[in-house]
C-alpha positions as protocol buffer text, in pm:
chain_id: "A"
residue {
  index: 1
  type: MET
  ca { x: -592 y: -2652 z: -901 }
}
residue {
  index: 2
  type: PRO
  ca { x: -916 y: -2523 z: -827 }
}
residue {
  index: 3
  type: PRO
  ca { x: -996 y: -2102 z: -715 }
}
residue {
  index: 4
  type: LEU
  ca { x: -963 y: -2109 z: -253 }
}
residue {
  index: 5
  type: GLY
  ca { x: -1270 y: -1959 z: -172 }
}
residue {
  index: 6
  type: ARG
  ca { x: -1363 y: -1632 z: 53 }
}
residue {
  index: 7
  type: LYS
  ca { x: -1295 y: -1817 z: 380 }
}
residue {
  index: 8
  type: SER
  ca { x: -974 y: -1966 z: 258 }
}
residue {
  index: 9
  type: VAL
  ca { x: -839 y: -1647 z: 104 }
}
residue {
  index: 10
  type: GLY
  ca { x: -926 y: -1464 z: 460 }
}
residue {
  index: 11
  type: ILE
  ca { x: -711 y: -1764 z: 628 }
}
residue {
  index: 12
  type: LEU
  ca { x: -423 y: -1705 z: 421 }
}
residue {
  index: 13
  type: ILE
  ca { x: -429 y: -1348 z: 444 }
}
residue {
  index: 14
  type: ARG
  ca { x: -411 y: -1369 z: 880 }
}
residue {
  index: 15
  type: LEU
  ca { x: -141 y: -1662 z: 870 }
}
residue {
  index: 16
  type: PHE
  ca { x: 77 y: -1398 z: 600 }
}
residue {
  index: 17
  type: THR
  ca { x: -3 y: -1125 z: 858 }
}
residue {
  index: 18
  type: VAL
  ca { x: 74 y: -1330 z: 1140 }
}
residue {
  index: 19
  type: VAL
  ca { x: 428 y: -1445 z: 1007 }
}
residue {
  index: 20
  type: LEU
  ca { x: 466 y: -1071 z: 898 }
}
residue {
  index: 21
  type: LEU
  ca { x: 505 y: -978 z: 1198 }
}
residue {
  index: 22
  type: VAL
  ca { x: 676 y: -1267 z: 1362 }
}
residue {
  index: 23
  type: LEU
  ca { x: 964 y: -1186 z: 1151 }
}
residue {
  index: 24
  type: THR
  ca { x: 1019 y: -859 z: 1133 }
}
residue {
  index: 25
  type: GLY
  ca { x: 947 y: -841 z: 1546 }
}
residue {
  index: 26
  type: CYS
  ca { x: 627 y: -632 z: 1501 }
}
residue {
  index: 27
  type: GLY
  ca { x: 444 y: -789 z: 1743 }
}
residue {
  index: 28
  type: ASN
  ca { x: 333 y: -586 z: 2020 }
}
residue {
  index: 29
  type: ASN
  ca { x: 150 y: -814 z: 2279 }
}
residue {
  index: 30
  type: VAL
  ca { x: 247 y: -601 z: 2606 }
}
residue {
  index: 31
  type: ASP
  ca { x: 14 y: -534 z: 2875 }
}
residue {
  index: 32
  type: PRO
  ca { x: -47 y: -204 z: 2902 }
}
residue {
  index: 33
  type: GLN
  ca { x: -118 y: -214 z: 3237 }
}
residue {
  index: 34
  type: THR
  ca { x: 237 y: -336 z: 3343 }
}
residue {
  index: 35
  type: ASP
  ca { x: 441 y: -314 z: 3041 }
}
residue {
  index: 36
  type: SER
  ca { x: 631 y: -34 z: 2854 }
}
residue {
  index: 37
  type: PRO
  ca { x: 735 y: -80 z: 2534 }
}
residue {
  index: 38
  type: PHE
  ca { x: 955 y: 226 z: 2543 }
}
residue {
  index: 39
  type: ASP
  ca { x: 1098 y: 396 z: 2876 }
}
residue {
  index: 40
  type: VAL
  ca { x: 1066 y: 726 z: 2734 }
}
residue {
  index: 41
  type: VAL
  ca { x: 671 y: 682 z: 2770 }
}
residue {
  index: 42
  type: GLU
  ca { x: 539 y: 839 z: 3147 }
}
residue {
  index: 43
  type: GLU
  ca { x: 212 y: 891 z: 2994 }
}
residue {
  index: 44
  type: ALA
  ca { x: 18 y: 869 z: 2718 }
}
residue {
  index: 45
  type: GLU
  ca { x: -341 y: 921 z: 2610 }
}
residue {
  index: 46
  type: VAL
  ca { x: -512 y: 597 z: 2514 }
}
residue {
  index: 47
  type: ILE
  ca { x: -734 y: 519 z: 2271 }
}
residue {
  index: 48
  type: ARG
  ca { x: -1008 y: 262 z: 2295 }
}
residue {
  index: 49
  type: LEU
  ca { x: -1098 y: 17 z: 1992 }
}
residue {
  index: 50
  type: PHE
  ca { x: -1385 y: -276 z: 2044 }
}
residue {
  index: 51
  type: GLY
  ca { x: -1681 y: -405 z: 1903 }
}
residue {
  index: 52
  type: VAL
  ca { x: -1999 y: -474 z: 1960 }
}
residue {
  index: 53
  type: ARG
  ca { x: -2180 y: -744 z: 1770 }
}
residue {
  index: 54
  type: ASP
  ca { x: -2077 y: -565 z: 1369 }
}
residue {
  index: 55
  type: GLN
  ca { x: -2009 y: -212 z: 1474 }
}
residue {
  index: 56
  type: GLU
  ca { x: -1690 y: -105 z: 1592 }
}
residue {
  index: 57
  type: HIS
  ca { x: -1601 y: 156 z: 1832 }
}
residue {
  index: 58
  type: VAL
  ca { x: -1364 y: 427 z: 1921 }
}
residue {
  index: 59
  type: VAL
  ca { x: -1289 y: 579 z: 2214 }
}
residue {
  index: 60
  type: PRO
  ca { x: -1306 y: 873 z: 2305 }
}
residue {
  index: 61
  type: SER
  ca { x: -1326 y: 930 z: 1898 }
}
residue {
  index: 62
  type: HIS
  ca { x: -1118 y: 1257 z: 1921 }
}
residue {
  index: 63
  type: LEU
  ca { x: -857 y: 1329 z: 2103 }
}
residue {
  index: 64
  type: GLU
  ca { x: -657 y: 1695 z: 2230 }
}
residue {
  index: 65
  type: ILE
  ca { x: -305 y: 1723 z: 2274 }
}
residue {
  index: 66
  type: THR
  ca { x: 11 y: 1924 z: 2241 }
}
residue {
  index: 67
  type: ALA
  ca { x: 287 y: 1837 z: 2001 }
}
residue {
  index: 68
  type: GLY
  ca { x: 552 y: 1608 z: 2230 }
}
residue {
  index: 69
  type: SER
  ca { x: 322 y: 1401 z: 2356 }
}
residue {
  index: 70
  type: TRP
  ca { x: 204 y: 1003 z: 2293 }
}
residue {
  index: 71
  type: VAL
  ca { x: -157 y: 831 z: 2180 }
}
residue {
  index: 72
  type: GLU
  ca { x: -189 y: 470 z: 2291 }
}
residue {
  index: 73
  type: PHE
  ca { x: -426 y: 288 z: 2015 }
}
residue {
  index: 74
  type: VAL
  ca { x: -529 y: -46 z: 2271 }
}
residue {
  index: 75
  type: ASN
  ca { x: -720 y: -348 z: 2136 }
}
residue {
  index: 76
  type: LEU
  ca { x: -1011 y: -374 z: 2436 }
}
residue {
  index: 77
  type: ASP
  ca { x: -1071 y: -755 z: 2272 }
}
residue {
  index: 78
  type: ARG
  ca { x: -1005 y: -1048 z: 2091 }
}
residue {
  index: 79
  type: ARG
  ca { x: -1126 y: -922 z: 1748 }
}
residue {
  index: 80
  type: ILE
  ca { x: -828 y: -801 z: 1507 }
}
residue {
  index: 81
  type: HIS
  ca { x: -788 y: -422 z: 1476 }
}
residue {
  index: 82
  type: THR
  ca { x: -622 y: -217 z: 1187 }
}
residue {
  index: 83
  type: ILE
  ca { x: -580 y: 145 z: 1161 }
}
residue {
  index: 84
  type: SER
  ca { x: -450 y: 411 z: 941 }
}
residue {
  index: 85
  type: PHE
  ca { x: -471 y: 780 z: 913 }
}
residue {
  index: 86
  type: VAL
  ca { x: -712 y: 865 z: 617 }
}
residue {
  index: 87
  type: ARG
  ca { x: -493 y: 1049 z: 324 }
}
residue {
  index: 88
  type: ASP
  ca { x: -755 y: 1287 z: 208 }
}
residue {
  index: 89
  type: SER
  ca { x: -829 y: 1412 z: 523 }
}
residue {
  index: 90
  type: LEU
  ca { x: -486 y: 1498 z: 601 }
}
residue {
  index: 91
  type: SER
  ca { x: -313 y: 1843 z: 564 }
}
residue {
  index: 92
  type: PRO
  ca { x: 31 y: 1812 z: 334 }
}
residue {
  index: 93
  type: GLU
  ca { x: 194 y: 1880 z: 674 }
}
residue {
  index: 94
  type: VAL
  ca { x: 60 y: 1600 z: 864 }
}
residue {
  index: 95
  type: TYR
  ca { x: 43 y: 1348 z: 607 }
}
residue {
  index: 96
  type: ARG
  ca { x: 436 y: 1389 z: 546 }
}
residue {
  index: 97
  type: HIS
  ca { x: 527 y: 1353 z: 922 }
}
residue {
  index: 98
  type: LEU
  ca { x: 289 y: 1041 z: 929 }
}
residue {
  index: 99
  type: LEU
  ca { x: 501 y: 887 z: 645 }
}
residue {
  index: 100
  type: ASP
  ca { x: 861 y: 995 z: 774 }
}
residue {
  index: 101
  type: THR
  ca { x: 752 y: 862 z: 1070 }
}
residue {
  index: 102
  type: GLY
  ca { x: 607 y: 510 z: 980 }
}
residue {
  index: 103
  type: GLN
  ca { x: 316 y: 608 z: 1104 }
}
residue {
  index: 104
  type: LEU
  ca { x: 61 y: 656 z: 879 }
}
residue {
  index: 105
  type: ILE
  ca { x: -7 y: 286 z: 930 }
}
residue {
  index: 106
  type: ALA
  ca { x: -21 y: 103 z: 1246 }
}
residue {
  index: 107
  type: PRO
  ca { x: 67 y: -293 z: 1271 }
}
residue {
  index: 108
  type: PRO
  ca { x: -280 y: -473 z: 1311 }
}
residue {
  index: 109
  type: LEU
  ca { x: -382 y: -513 z: 1693 }
}
residue {
  index: 110
  type: LEU
  ca { x: -407 y: -906 z: 1673 }
}
residue {
  index: 111
  type: GLU
  ca { x: -498 y: -982 z: 2018 }
}
residue {
  index: 112
  type: ARG
  ca { x: -693 y: -799 z: 2344 }
}
residue {
  index: 113
  type: ARG
  ca { x: -474 y: -625 z: 2495 }
}
residue {
  index: 114
  type: SER
  ca { x: -219 y: -573 z: 2216 }
}
residue {
  index: 115
  type: HIS
  ca { x: -190 y: -214 z: 2171 }
}
residue {
  index: 116
  type: PHE
  ca { x: 59 y: 59 z: 1943 }
}
residue {
  index: 117
  type: LEU
  ca { x: 188 y: 378 z: 2082 }
}
residue {
  index: 118
  type: MET
  ca { x: 230 y: 642 z: 1892 }
}
residue {
  index: 119
  type: ASP
  ca { x: 475 y: 964 z: 1907 }
}
residue {
  index: 120
  type: PHE
  ca { x: 360 y: 1264 z: 1815 }
}
residue {
  index: 121
  type: LYS
  ca { x: 727 y: 1398 z: 1870 }
}
residue {
  index: 122
  type: GLY
  ca { x: 762 y: 1688 z: 1606 }
}
residue {
  index: 123
  type: ALA
  ca { x: 461 y: 1644 z: 1455 }
}
residue {
  index: 124
  type: PRO
  ca { x: 354 y: 1949 z: 1322 }
}
residue {
  index: 125
  type: PRO
  ca { x: -13 y: 2089 z: 1479 }
}
residue {
  index: 126
  type: GLY
  ca { x: -337 y: 1989 z: 1223 }
}
residue {
  index: 127
  type: ARG
  ca { x: -563 y: 1725 z: 1234 }
}
residue {
  index: 128
  type: TYR
  ca { x: -473 y: 1314 z: 1249 }
}
residue {
  index: 129
  type: VAL
  ca { x: -825 y: 1181 z: 1071 }
}
residue {
  index: 130
  type: PHE
  ca { x: -774 y: 798 z: 1166 }
}
residue {
  index: 131
  type: SER
  ca { x: -1049 y: 548 z: 1058 }
}
residue {
  index: 132
  type: SER
  ca { x: -1019 y: 163 z: 1262 }
}
residue {
  index: 133
  type: THR
  ca { x: -1162 y: -119 z: 1123 }
}
residue {
  index: 134
  type: SER
  ca { x: -1198 y: -460 z: 1251 }
}
residue {
  index: 135
  type: HIS
  ca { x: -1519 y: -766 z: 1153 }
}
residue {
  index: 136
  type: GLY
  ca { x: -1818 y: -380 z: 1090 }
}
residue {
  index: 137
  type: GLU
  ca { x: -1766 y: -111 z: 933 }
}
residue {
  index: 138
  type: ALA
  ca { x: -1466 y: 113 z: 951 }
}
residue {
  index: 139
  type: VAL
  ca { x: -1503 y: 403 z: 1222 }
}
residue {
  index: 140
  type: TYR
  ca { x: -1284 y: 738 z: 1242 }
}
residue {
  index: 141
  type: GLY
  ca { x: -1118 y: 917 z: 1492 }
}
residue {
  index: 142
  type: SER
  ca { x: -910 y: 1256 z: 1509 }
}
residue {
  index: 143
  type: VAL
  ca { x: -615 y: 1301 z: 1715 }
}
residue {
  index: 144
  type: THR
  ca { x: -525 y: 1693 z: 1669 }
}
residue {
  index: 145
  type: VAL
  ca { x: -269 y: 1857 z: 1754 }
}
residue {
  index: 146
  type: ARG
  ca { x: -156 y: 2191 z: 1935 }
}
residue {
  index: 147
  type: ARG
  ca { x: 148 y: 2384 z: 1992 }
}
residue {
  index: 148
  type: PRO
  ca { x: 259 y: 2356 z: 2315 }
}
residue {
  index: 149
  type: GLN
  ca { x: 228 y: 2707 z: 2488 }
}
residue {
  index: 150
  type: ALA
  ca { x: 533 y: 2940 z: 2501 }
}
residue {
  index: 151
  type: ASN
  ca { x: 581 y: 3037 z: 2888 }
}
């Protein structure tokens, strides 16, 4: 059997990703304007992901929230976007929280308006640096979690 070309490998990887998402039920193609996959989420801070030519964009590139908030990553174009937190930029407590909650790497956002909701309930204060990748170079953003202020 001849070796697979670069294009064939890319197609196989995308096909495998789609099959895996279908089998595990992780497809998140909910319309963020009308549907919420979690009834408990009334309000979330939104980070928009999109590309223009070979440049990727994360808007806003930095958020400040309080522990217990939600952040929603939304795909605004037809590209596949990935989101993962940068391990060597995280404190041990932040890394452990993301690992324990299964949020260190998000499922890929496969189509326009697909989104990923991230729960910062019980999140330790700190800076959560993430990368987003699509067709261009990876871009970086961060979420800073602050302690809720006492009344």
